GUMI-332108 format. One record per residue (C-alpha): x, y, z; residue number from 0; residue in one letter. Coordinates in steps of 0.05 Angstrom, whole numbers, plus 5000, padded with zeros to 4 digits. Layout:
<node><east>X</east><north>Y</north><up>Z</up><n>NUM</n><res>A</res></node>
...
This chain:
<node><east>4433</east><north>4602</north><up>5001</up><n>0</n><res>X</res></node>
<node><east>4492</east><north>4580</north><up>4957</up><n>1</n><res>X</res></node>
<node><east>4477</east><north>4510</north><up>4931</up><n>2</n><res>X</res></node>
<node><east>4547</east><north>4482</north><up>4925</up><n>3</n><res>X</res></node>
<node><east>4610</east><north>4495</north><up>4965</up><n>4</n><res>X</res></node>
<node><east>4669</east><north>4521</north><up>4926</up><n>5</n><res>X</res></node>
<node><east>4737</east><north>4552</north><up>4942</up><n>6</n><res>X</res></node>
<node><east>4725</east><north>4627</north><up>4937</up><n>7</n><res>X</res></node>
<node><east>4772</east><north>4672</north><up>4898</up><n>8</n><res>X</res></node>
<node><east>4769</east><north>4740</north><up>4935</up><n>9</n><res>X</res></node>
<node><east>4758</east><north>4807</north><up>4899</up><n>10</n><res>X</res></node>
<node><east>4828</east><north>4828</north><up>4921</up><n>11</n><res>X</res></node>
<node><east>4848</east><north>4788</north><up>4860</up><n>12</n><res>X</res></node>
<node><east>4845</east><north>4835</north><up>4800</up><n>13</n><res>X</res></node>
<node><east>4810</east><north>4786</north><up>4753</up><n>14</n><res>X</res></node>
<node><east>4755</east><north>4773</north><up>4804</up><n>15</n><res>X</res></node>
<node><east>4748</east><north>4847</north><up>4821</up><n>16</n><res>X</res></node>
<node><east>4738</east><north>4866</north><up>4747</up><n>17</n><res>X</res></node>
<node><east>4694</east><north>4806</north><up>4730</up><n>18</n><res>X</res></node>
<node><east>4646</east><north>4817</north><up>4787</up><n>19</n><res>X</res></node>
<node><east>4640</east><north>4893</north><up>4784</up><n>20</n><res>X</res></node>
<node><east>4631</east><north>4895</north><up>4708</up><n>21</n><res>X</res></node>
<node><east>4575</east><north>4842</north><up>4711</up><n>22</n><res>X</res></node>
<node><east>4502</east><north>4862</north><up>4704</up><n>23</n><res>X</res></node>
<node><east>4488</east><north>4824</north><up>4769</up><n>24</n><res>X</res></node>
<node><east>4532</east><north>4872</north><up>4808</up><n>25</n><res>X</res></node>
<node><east>4509</east><north>4937</north><up>4777</up><n>26</n><res>X</res></node>
<node><east>4467</east><north>4956</north><up>4838</up><n>27</n><res>X</res></node>
<node><east>4523</east><north>4938</north><up>4885</up><n>28</n><res>X</res></node>
<node><east>4574</east><north>4978</north><up>4845</up><n>29</n><res>X</res></node>
<node><east>4528</east><north>5039</north><up>4845</up><n>30</n><res>X</res></node>
<node><east>4516</east><north>5030</north><up>4919</up><n>31</n><res>X</res></node>
<node><east>4589</east><north>5029</north><up>4941</up><n>32</n><res>X</res></node>
<node><east>4607</east><north>5087</north><up>4896</up><n>33</n><res>X</res></node>
<node><east>4550</east><north>5126</north><up>4926</up><n>34</n><res>X</res></node>
<node><east>4568</east><north>5108</north><up>4998</up><n>35</n><res>X</res></node>
<node><east>4641</east><north>5126</north><up>4987</up><n>36</n><res>X</res></node>
<node><east>4633</east><north>5191</north><up>4947</up><n>37</n><res>X</res></node>
<node><east>4565</east><north>5217</north><up>4968</up><n>38</n><res>X</res></node>
<node><east>4539</east><north>5217</north><up>4896</up><n>39</n><res>X</res></node>
<node><east>4465</east><north>5197</north><up>4890</up><n>40</n><res>X</res></node>
<node><east>4458</east><north>5122</north><up>4880</up><n>41</n><res>X</res></node>
<node><east>4397</east><north>5125</north><up>4834</up><n>42</n><res>X</res></node>
<node><east>4433</east><north>5172</north><up>4786</up><n>43</n><res>X</res></node>
<node><east>4496</east><north>5129</north><up>4785</up><n>44</n><res>X</res></node>
<node><east>4456</east><north>5066</north><up>4771</up><n>45</n><res>X</res></node>
<node><east>4415</east><north>5100</north><up>4717</up><n>46</n><res>X</res></node>
<node><east>4471</east><north>5135</north><up>4680</up><n>47</n><res>X</res></node>
<node><east>4532</east><north>5090</north><up>4693</up><n>48</n><res>X</res></node>
<node><east>4571</east><north>5067</north><up>4632</up><n>49</n><res>X</res></node>
<node><east>4631</east><north>5019</north><up>4637</up><n>50</n><res>X</res></node>
<node><east>4688</east><north>5051</north><up>4597</up><n>51</n><res>X</res></node>
<node><east>4748</east><north>5021</north><up>4563</up><n>52</n><res>X</res></node>
<node><east>4801</east><north>5021</north><up>4617</up><n>53</n><res>X</res></node>
<node><east>4862</east><north>5018</north><up>4571</up><n>54</n><res>X</res></node>
<node><east>4895</east><north>5086</north><up>4568</up><n>55</n><res>X</res></node>
<node><east>4925</east><north>5118</north><up>4506</up><n>56</n><res>X</res></node>
<node><east>5000</east><north>5113</north><up>4494</up><n>57</n><res>X</res></node>
<node><east>5036</east><north>5177</north><up>4473</up><n>58</n><res>X</res></node>
<node><east>5105</east><north>5149</north><up>4455</up><n>59</n><res>X</res></node>
<node><east>5138</east><north>5085</north><up>4432</up><n>60</n><res>X</res></node>
<node><east>5176</east><north>5078</north><up>4498</up><n>61</n><res>X</res></node>
<node><east>5113</east><north>5086</north><up>4540</up><n>62</n><res>X</res></node>
<node><east>5086</east><north>5022</north><up>4570</up><n>63</n><res>X</res></node>
<node><east>5013</east><north>5001</north><up>4563</up><n>64</n><res>X</res></node>
<node><east>4971</east><north>5026</north><up>4622</up><n>65</n><res>X</res></node>
<node><east>4905</east><north>4993</north><up>4640</up><n>66</n><res>X</res></node>
<node><east>4862</east><north>5014</north><up>4699</up><n>67</n><res>X</res></node>
<node><east>4823</east><north>4961</north><up>4736</up><n>68</n><res>X</res></node>
<node><east>4755</east><north>4994</north><up>4723</up><n>69</n><res>X</res></node>
<node><east>4731</east><north>5060</north><up>4695</up><n>70</n><res>X</res></node>
<node><east>4658</east><north>5081</north><up>4697</up><n>71</n><res>X</res></node>
<node><east>4626</east><north>5145</north><up>4671</up><n>72</n><res>X</res></node>
<node><east>4564</east><north>5181</north><up>4695</up><n>73</n><res>X</res></node>
<node><east>4535</east><north>5248</north><up>4674</up><n>74</n><res>X</res></node>
<node><east>4583</east><north>5294</north><up>4711</up><n>75</n><res>X</res></node>
<node><east>4640</east><north>5247</north><up>4733</up><n>76</n><res>X</res></node>
<node><east>4689</east><north>5194</north><up>4711</up><n>77</n><res>X</res></node>
<node><east>4704</east><north>5144</north><up>4766</up><n>78</n><res>X</res></node>
<node><east>4766</east><north>5101</north><up>4766</up><n>79</n><res>X</res></node>
<node><east>4765</east><north>5041</north><up>4814</up><n>80</n><res>X</res></node>
<node><east>4831</east><north>5007</north><up>4830</up><n>81</n><res>X</res></node>
<node><east>4843</east><north>4944</north><up>4871</up><n>82</n><res>X</res></node>
<node><east>4912</east><north>4950</north><up>4903</up><n>83</n><res>X</res></node>
<node><east>4927</east><north>4880</north><up>4930</up><n>84</n><res>X</res></node>
<node><east>4998</east><north>4897</north><up>4953</up><n>85</n><res>X</res></node>
<node><east>5036</east><north>4961</north><up>4967</up><n>86</n><res>X</res></node>
<node><east>5101</east><north>4976</north><up>4931</up><n>87</n><res>X</res></node>
<node><east>5143</east><north>5038</north><up>4917</up><n>88</n><res>X</res></node>
<node><east>5112</east><north>5075</north><up>4859</up><n>89</n><res>X</res></node>
<node><east>5041</east><north>5048</north><up>4867</up><n>90</n><res>X</res></node>
<node><east>5011</east><north>5116</north><up>4886</up><n>91</n><res>X</res></node>
<node><east>5048</east><north>5150</north><up>4829</up><n>92</n><res>X</res></node>
<node><east>5022</east><north>5097</north><up>4781</up><n>93</n><res>X</res></node>
<node><east>4950</east><north>5109</north><up>4803</up><n>94</n><res>X</res></node>
<node><east>4959</east><north>5184</north><up>4799</up><n>95</n><res>X</res></node>
<node><east>4982</east><north>5174</north><up>4727</up><n>96</n><res>X</res></node>
<node><east>4916</east><north>5138</north><up>4713</up><n>97</n><res>X</res></node>
<node><east>4880</east><north>5201</north><up>4736</up><n>98</n><res>X</res></node>
<node><east>4924</east><north>5243</north><up>4689</up><n>99</n><res>X</res></node>
<node><east>4910</east><north>5196</north><up>4631</up><n>100</n><res>X</res></node>
<node><east>4835</east><north>5200</north><up>4642</up><n>101</n><res>X</res></node>
<node><east>4838</east><north>5276</north><up>4645</up><n>102</n><res>X</res></node>
<node><east>4880</east><north>5277</north><up>4581</up><n>103</n><res>X</res></node>
<node><east>4829</east><north>5232</north><up>4545</up><n>104</n><res>X</res></node>
<node><east>4772</east><north>5278</north><up>4564</up><n>105</n><res>X</res></node>
<node><east>4809</east><north>5338</north><up>4533</up><n>106</n><res>X</res></node>
<node><east>4822</east><north>5298</north><up>4470</up><n>107</n><res>X</res></node>
<node><east>4748</east><north>5282</north><up>4465</up><n>108</n><res>X</res></node>
<node><east>4737</east><north>5357</north><up>4455</up><n>109</n><res>X</res></node>
<node><east>4719</east><north>5382</north><up>4525</up><n>110</n><res>X</res></node>
<node><east>4751</east><north>5446</north><up>4549</up><n>111</n><res>X</res></node>
<node><east>4783</east><north>5448</north><up>4618</up><n>112</n><res>X</res></node>
<node><east>4724</east><north>5488</north><up>4645</up><n>113</n><res>X</res></node>
<node><east>4676</east><north>5433</north><up>4620</up><n>114</n><res>X</res></node>
<node><east>4715</east><north>5373</north><up>4644</up><n>115</n><res>X</res></node>
<node><east>4678</east><north>5321</north><up>4684</up><n>116</n><res>X</res></node>
<node><east>4702</east><north>5310</north><up>4756</up><n>117</n><res>X</res></node>
<node><east>4751</east><north>5253</north><up>4760</up><n>118</n><res>X</res></node>
<node><east>4744</east><north>5208</north><up>4821</up><n>119</n><res>X</res></node>
<node><east>4792</east><north>5152</north><up>4838</up><n>120</n><res>X</res></node>
<node><east>4772</east><north>5100</north><up>4890</up><n>121</n><res>X</res></node>
<node><east>4830</east><north>5057</north><up>4914</up><n>122</n><res>X</res></node>
<node><east>4813</east><north>4992</north><up>4949</up><n>123</n><res>X</res></node>
<node><east>4877</east><north>4980</north><up>4990</up><n>124</n><res>X</res></node>
<node><east>4889</east><north>4910</north><up>5015</up><n>125</n><res>X</res></node>
<node><east>4940</east><north>4940</north><up>5065</up><n>126</n><res>X</res></node>
<node><east>4941</east><north>4998</north><up>5113</up><n>127</n><res>X</res></node>
<node><east>4995</east><north>5048</north><up>5093</up><n>128</n><res>X</res></node>
<node><east>4967</east><north>5098</north><up>5142</up><n>129</n><res>X</res></node>
<node><east>4974</east><north>5060</north><up>5208</up><n>130</n><res>X</res></node>
<node><east>4953</east><north>5070</north><up>5263</up><n>131</n><res>X</res></node>
<node><east>4895</east><north>5106</north><up>5228</up><n>132</n><res>X</res></node>
<node><east>4835</east><north>5059</north><up>5234</up><n>133</n><res>X</res></node>
<node><east>4788</east><north>5096</north><up>5186</up><n>134</n><res>X</res></node>
<node><east>4755</east><north>5055</north><up>5132</up><n>135</n><res>X</res></node>
<node><east>4754</east><north>5112</north><up>5081</up><n>136</n><res>X</res></node>
<node><east>4807</east><north>5166</north><up>5074</up><n>137</n><res>X</res></node>
<node><east>4794</east><north>5223</north><up>5024</up><n>138</n><res>X</res></node>
<node><east>4848</east><north>5264</north><up>4990</up><n>139</n><res>X</res></node>
<node><east>4838</east><north>5327</north><up>4949</up><n>140</n><res>X</res></node>
<node><east>4878</east><north>5389</north><up>4931</up><n>141</n><res>X</res></node>
<node><east>4870</east><north>5441</north><up>4987</up><n>142</n><res>X</res></node>
<node><east>4909</east><north>5499</north><up>5016</up><n>143</n><res>X</res></node>
<node><east>4945</east><north>5472</north><up>5078</up><n>144</n><res>X</res></node>
<node><east>4935</east><north>5533</north><up>5122</up><n>145</n><res>X</res></node>
<node><east>4862</east><north>5553</north><up>5106</up><n>146</n><res>X</res></node>
<node><east>4836</east><north>5489</north><up>5075</up><n>147</n><res>X</res></node>
<node><east>4814</east><north>5526</north><up>5012</up><n>148</n><res>X</res></node>
<node><east>4801</east><north>5478</north><up>4954</up><n>149</n><res>X</res></node>
<node><east>4842</east><north>5493</north><up>4892</up><n>150</n><res>X</res></node>
<node><east>4784</east><north>5479</north><up>4845</up><n>151</n><res>X</res></node>
<node><east>4816</east><north>5422</north><up>4805</up><n>152</n><res>X</res></node>
<node><east>4761</east><north>5371</north><up>4795</up><n>153</n><res>X</res></node>
<node><east>4798</east><north>5311</north><up>4823</up><n>154</n><res>X</res></node>
<node><east>4782</east><north>5269</north><up>4885</up><n>155</n><res>X</res></node>
<node><east>4819</east><north>5208</north><up>4910</up><n>156</n><res>X</res></node>
<node><east>4792</east><north>5159</north><up>4961</up><n>157</n><res>X</res></node>
<node><east>4828</east><north>5102</north><up>4996</up><n>158</n><res>X</res></node>
<node><east>4785</east><north>5046</north><up>5023</up><n>159</n><res>X</res></node>
<node><east>4828</east><north>5010</north><up>5075</up><n>160</n><res>X</res></node>
<node><east>4806</east><north>4937</north><up>5070</up><n>161</n><res>X</res></node>
<node><east>4845</east><north>4911</north><up>5132</up><n>162</n><res>X</res></node>
<node><east>4807</east><north>4963</north><up>5173</up><n>163</n><res>X</res></node>
<node><east>4742</east><north>4939</north><up>5141</up><n>164</n><res>X</res></node>
<node><east>4758</east><north>4867</north><up>5161</up><n>165</n><res>X</res></node>
<node><east>4779</east><north>4887</north><up>5231</up><n>166</n><res>X</res></node>
<node><east>4715</east><north>4928</north><up>5244</up><n>167</n><res>X</res></node>
<node><east>4669</east><north>4875</north><up>5215</up><n>168</n><res>X</res></node>
<node><east>4698</east><north>4812</north><up>5248</up><n>169</n><res>X</res></node>
<node><east>4731</east><north>4838</north><up>5312</up><n>170</n><res>X</res></node>
<node><east>4691</east><north>4899</north><up>5331</up><n>171</n><res>X</res></node>
<node><east>4622</east><north>4873</north><up>5308</up><n>172</n><res>X</res></node>
<node><east>4612</east><north>4937</north><up>5270</up><n>173</n><res>X</res></node>
<node><east>4540</east><north>4950</north><up>5249</up><n>174</n><res>X</res></node>
<node><east>4558</east><north>5000</north><up>5194</up><n>175</n><res>X</res></node>
<node><east>4524</east><north>4977</north><up>5130</up><n>176</n><res>X</res></node>
<node><east>4581</east><north>5001</north><up>5086</up><n>177</n><res>X</res></node>
<node><east>4630</east><north>4958</north><up>5125</up><n>178</n><res>X</res></node>
<node><east>4585</east><north>4899</north><up>5111</up><n>179</n><res>X</res></node>
<node><east>4582</east><north>4915</north><up>5037</up><n>180</n><res>X</res></node>
<node><east>4658</east><north>4923</north><up>5031</up><n>181</n><res>X</res></node>
<node><east>4679</east><north>4862</north><up>5072</up><n>182</n><res>X</res></node>
<node><east>4654</east><north>4816</north><up>5016</up><n>183</n><res>X</res></node>
<node><east>4714</east><north>4839</north><up>4975</up><n>184</n><res>X</res></node>
<node><east>4763</east><north>4805</north><up>5022</up><n>185</n><res>X</res></node>
<node><east>4721</east><north>4743</north><up>5036</up><n>186</n><res>X</res></node>
<node><east>4754</east><north>4676</north><up>5019</up><n>187</n><res>X</res></node>
<node><east>4713</east><north>4630</north><up>5063</up><n>188</n><res>X</res></node>
<node><east>4651</east><north>4599</north><up>5034</up><n>189</n><res>X</res></node>
<node><east>4616</east><north>4596</north><up>5101</up><n>190</n><res>X</res></node>
<node><east>4627</east><north>4670</north><up>5115</up><n>191</n><res>X</res></node>
<node><east>4605</east><north>4689</north><up>5045</up><n>192</n><res>X</res></node>
<node><east>4540</east><north>4651</north><up>5057</up><n>193</n><res>X</res></node>
<node><east>4529</east><north>4689</north><up>5122</up><n>194</n><res>X</res></node>
<node><east>4542</east><north>4756</north><up>5088</up><n>195</n><res>X</res></node>
<node><east>4492</east><north>4745</north><up>5032</up><n>196</n><res>X</res></node>
<node><east>4440</east><north>4723</north><up>5082</up><n>197</n><res>X</res></node>
<node><east>4451</east><north>4785</north><up>5124</up><n>198</n><res>X</res></node>
<node><east>4454</east><north>4836</north><up>5067</up><n>199</n><res>X</res></node>
<node><east>4405</east><north>4821</north><up>5011</up><n>200</n><res>X</res></node>
<node><east>4441</east><north>4872</north><up>4966</up><n>201</n><res>X</res></node>
<node><east>4502</east><north>4826</north><up>4967</up><n>202</n><res>X</res></node>
<node><east>4466</east><north>4763</north><up>4944</up><n>203</n><res>X</res></node>
<node><east>4477</east><north>4773</north><up>4869</up><n>204</n><res>X</res></node>
<node><east>4550</east><north>4793</north><up>4883</up><n>205</n><res>X</res></node>
<node><east>4563</east><north>4731</north><up>4926</up><n>206</n><res>X</res></node>
<node><east>4531</east><north>4685</north><up>4874</up><n>207</n><res>X</res></node>
<node><east>4573</east><north>4718</north><up>4819</up><n>208</n><res>X</res></node>
<node><east>4636</east><north>4706</north><up>4860</up><n>209</n><res>X</res></node>
<node><east>4617</east><north>4632</north><up>4868</up><n>210</n><res>X</res></node>
<node><east>4602</east><north>4627</north><up>4793</up><n>211</n><res>X</res></node>
<node><east>4670</east><north>4656</north><up>4774</up><n>212</n><res>X</res></node>
<node><east>4706</east><north>4616</north><up>4828</up><n>213</n><res>X</res></node>
<node><east>4679</east><north>4552</north><up>4795</up><n>214</n><res>X</res></node>
<node><east>4721</east><north>4567</north><up>4733</up><n>215</n><res>X</res></node>
<node><east>4775</east><north>4513</north><up>4739</up><n>216</n><res>X</res></node>
<node><east>4824</east><north>4550</north><up>4694</up><n>217</n><res>X</res></node>
<node><east>4818</east><north>4615</north><up>4733</up><n>218</n><res>X</res></node>
<node><east>4823</east><north>4577</north><up>4799</up><n>219</n><res>X</res></node>
<node><east>4887</east><north>4544</north><up>4774</up><n>220</n><res>X</res></node>
<node><east>4917</east><north>4610</north><up>4753</up><n>221</n><res>X</res></node>
<node><east>4899</east><north>4642</north><up>4820</up><n>222</n><res>X</res></node>
<node><east>4928</east><north>4583</north><up>4860</up><n>223</n><res>X</res></node>
<node><east>4992</east><north>4585</north><up>4818</up><n>224</n><res>X</res></node>
<node><east>5000</east><north>4660</north><up>4828</up><n>225</n><res>X</res></node>
<node><east>4987</east><north>4654</north><up>4903</up><n>226</n><res>X</res></node>
<node><east>5037</east><north>4597</north><up>4909</up><n>227</n><res>X</res></node>
<node><east>5089</east><north>4637</north><up>4871</up><n>228</n><res>X</res></node>
<node><east>5076</east><north>4697</north><up>4916</up><n>229</n><res>X</res></node>
<node><east>5085</east><north>4655</north><up>4979</up><n>230</n><res>X</res></node>
<node><east>5149</east><north>4624</north><up>4953</up><n>231</n><res>X</res></node>
<node><east>5175</east><north>4693</north><up>4933</up><n>232</n><res>X</res></node>
<node><east>5157</east><north>4722</north><up>5001</up><n>233</n><res>X</res></node>
<node><east>5190</east><north>4663</north><up>5036</up><n>234</n><res>X</res></node>
<node><east>5254</east><north>4671</north><up>4996</up><n>235</n><res>X</res></node>
<node><east>5254</east><north>4746</north><up>5011</up><n>236</n><res>X</res></node>
<node><east>5242</east><north>4734</north><up>5085</up><n>237</n><res>X</res></node>
<node><east>5299</east><north>4683</north><up>5088</up><n>238</n><res>X</res></node>
<node><east>5345</east><north>4730</north><up>5051</up><n>239</n><res>X</res></node>
<node><east>5327</east><north>4789</north><up>5096</up><n>240</n><res>X</res></node>
<node><east>5338</east><north>4745</north><up>5158</up><n>241</n><res>X</res></node>
<node><east>5406</east><north>4722</north><up>5131</up><n>242</n><res>X</res></node>
<node><east>5427</east><north>4794</north><up>5114</up><n>243</n><res>X</res></node>
<node><east>5404</east><north>4818</north><up>5183</up><n>244</n><res>X</res></node>
<node><east>5446</east><north>4766</north><up>5221</up><n>245</n><res>X</res></node>
<node><east>5505</east><north>4775</north><up>5175</up><n>246</n><res>X</res></node>
<node><east>5502</east><north>4850</north><up>5187</up><n>247</n><res>X</res></node>
<node><east>5493</east><north>4839</north><up>5262</up><n>248</n><res>X</res></node>
<node><east>5554</east><north>4792</north><up>5266</up><n>249</n><res>X</res></node>
<node><east>5597</east><north>4841</north><up>5226</up><n>250</n><res>X</res></node>
<node><east>5574</east><north>4897</north><up>5270</up><n>251</n><res>X</res></node>
<node><east>5590</east><north>4858</north><up>5334</up><n>252</n><res>X</res></node>
<node><east>5659</east><north>4838</north><up>5308</up><n>253</n><res>X</res></node>
<node><east>5673</east><north>4909</north><up>5288</up><n>254</n><res>X</res></node>
<node><east>5648</east><north>4935</north><up>5354</up><n>255</n><res>X</res></node>
<node><east>5692</east><north>4885</north><up>5393</up><n>256</n><res>X</res></node>
<node><east>5752</east><north>4903</north><up>5351</up><n>257</n><res>X</res></node>
<node><east>5740</east><north>4978</north><up>5359</up><n>258</n><res>X</res></node>
<node><east>5727</east><north>4968</north><up>5433</up><n>259</n><res>X</res></node>
<node><east>5793</east><north>4932</north><up>5443</up><n>260</n><res>X</res></node>
<node><east>5829</east><north>4985</north><up>5403</up><n>261</n><res>X</res></node>
<node><east>5795</east><north>5041</north><up>5443</up><n>262</n><res>X</res></node>
<node><east>5811</east><north>5006</north><up>5509</up><n>263</n><res>X</res></node>
<node><east>5883</east><north>4997</north><up>5491</up><n>264</n><res>X</res></node>
<node><east>5889</east><north>5070</north><up>5472</up><n>265</n><res>X</res></node>
<node><east>5857</east><north>5092</north><up>5538</up><n>266</n><res>X</res></node>
<node><east>5906</east><north>5048</north><up>5577</up><n>267</n><res>X</res></node>
<node><east>5967</east><north>5077</north><up>5541</up><n>268</n><res>X</res></node>
<node><east>5943</east><north>5148</north><up>5552</up><n>269</n><res>X</res></node>
<node><east>5932</east><north>5133</north><up>5626</up><n>270</n><res>X</res></node>
<node><east>6003</east><north>5105</north><up>5632</up><n>271</n><res>X</res></node>
<node><east>6032</east><north>5165</north><up>5596</up><n>272</n><res>X</res></node>
<node><east>5995</east><north>5212</north><up>5642</up><n>273</n><res>X</res></node>
<node><east>6024</east><north>5178</north><up>5704</up><n>274</n><res>X</res></node>
<node><east>6094</east><north>5183</north><up>5673</up><n>275</n><res>X</res></node>
<node><east>6084</east><north>5258</north><up>5662</up><n>276</n><res>X</res></node>
<node><east>6064</east><north>5266</north><up>5735</up><n>277</n><res>X</res></node>
<node><east>6131</east><north>5235</north><up>5754</up><n>278</n><res>X</res></node>
<node><east>6165</east><north>5287</north><up>5710</up><n>279</n><res>X</res></node>
<node><east>6193</east><north>5236</north><up>5661</up><n>280</n><res>X</res></node>
<node><east>6221</east><north>5265</north><up>5596</up><n>281</n><res>X</res></node>
<node><east>6172</east><north>5270</north><up>5537</up><n>282</n><res>X</res></node>
<node><east>6221</east><north>5235</north><up>5490</up><n>283</n><res>X</res></node>
<node><east>6227</east><north>5176</north><up>5538</up><n>284</n><res>X</res></node>
<node><east>6151</east><north>5170</north><up>5547</up><n>285</n><res>X</res></node>
<node><east>6144</east><north>5170</north><up>5472</up><n>286</n><res>X</res></node>
<node><east>6195</east><north>5114</north><up>5465</up><n>287</n><res>X</res></node>
<node><east>6162</east><north>5072</north><up>5519</up><n>288</n><res>X</res></node>
<node><east>6089</east><north>5081</north><up>5499</up><n>289</n><res>X</res></node>
<node><east>6093</east><north>5090</north><up>5424</up><n>290</n><res>X</res></node>
<node><east>6054</east><north>5156</north><up>5429</up><n>291</n><res>X</res></node>
<node><east>6078</east><north>5215</north><up>5387</up><n>292</n><res>X</res></node>
<node><east>6110</east><north>5275</north><up>5421</up><n>293</n><res>X</res></node>
<node><east>6050</east><north>5317</north><up>5399</up><n>294</n><res>X</res></node>
<node><east>6001</east><north>5268</north><up>5432</up><n>295</n><res>X</res></node>
<node><east>6041</east><north>5269</north><up>5497</up><n>296</n><res>X</res></node>
<node><east>6044</east><north>5346</north><up>5498</up><n>297</n><res>X</res></node>
<node><east>5968</east><north>5347</north><up>5487</up><n>298</n><res>X</res></node>
<node><east>5960</east><north>5299</north><up>5546</up><n>299</n><res>X</res></node>
<node><east>6005</east><north>5344</north><up>5589</up><n>300</n><res>X</res></node>
<node><east>5964</east><north>5405</north><up>5572</up><n>301</n><res>X</res></node>
<node><east>5899</east><north>5370</north><up>5589</up><n>302</n><res>X</res></node>
<node><east>5926</east><north>5348</north><up>5657</up><n>303</n><res>X</res></node>
């Protein structure tokens, strides 16, 4: 049981994600979720795992500093874990660049390409870019499209879809143990966190660490301020989008009405000119009365 209620900062917040998963209390949990997602043996991960510096090297003055959320190394693999709280254009490319940077650092350390460790990236997505796909884990790797032959490049990328985790755990009463382990990442309610750590003993040190970090008044203040700023920003964007939508709609309607009147007038004139032609009136006279050019009247005559 958690002794004192506190407002929980979820692991979808980068600082909480890093602080919890790099703590000694969460070592078993971290090894467990990596194992469940990738299939690597848990005991070997927990035994060999080293937390690496997640700041990547910069190769030019103009290049911006790049820092991964978490990088761990085991005997045969380097594993990059990223918490993606929101989706934006360029996010996937940014994360692929982290993979490239890790690969580059391994070569600089003296390993040849044939000796390189496998690079595994696990993305925890707090959105579902792949709707209506309801899978919890989606794996990507380089394969031939037609035959499914693997290219041999030692890179794997996993996307853990946290909204699907939440949906399966709370709405579908899913009994999958991995779903239970992952749902703690999105938990913001003290009462639900308490239930989770009672149900899954492996989560107890993780839950207690989340409570401990959430008690930090400075971090709580930063988190609240960032969340407030995000909500204000989203509200402004929503208002602006709504305004732009209705402005566009009104312009479209006015243009449509104007074009419709213009089109209707043209059809009426053509109809009148056609009737005049049937009465064998002179083309010049029809042109003078209707305002149509002689060429337009001849075209009407040919179509009749």
